[in-house]
C-alpha positions, 0 to 999 in steps of 0.5 A: 226215502232214507237220507244219506250223506254224499260219502254213503251215496259214493259207496253205493255208486261204486258198488253199482259199477260207477267209478271216480273220474276225478275229485275237485275239492269236495265234488267227486265226478263219477262216470259210467260209460258216457254218463257223468254224475257230480256228487258233493261229499261234505263229510257226513252231512246228509244230502238234501232230499231233492238233490239225492232224488235227482242223483239217484234218478241219474244213476238209475238207483232205487230206494232198495239200493239205499238199504243194502 
């Protein structure tokens, strides 16, 4: 799996229809319908593998979505 930063994953989420509900410090809360995802955005620091995998699962993203 390609490692991405929180900032890159935020862009991918926005392309897939998720929208920013609020920002509290370095955590961005995204929503789509009743689903909510808290995404840590710490500059260009890559997300840990397990966290990235879990966020992608919650958002319904696949590895192909990271390539685009």
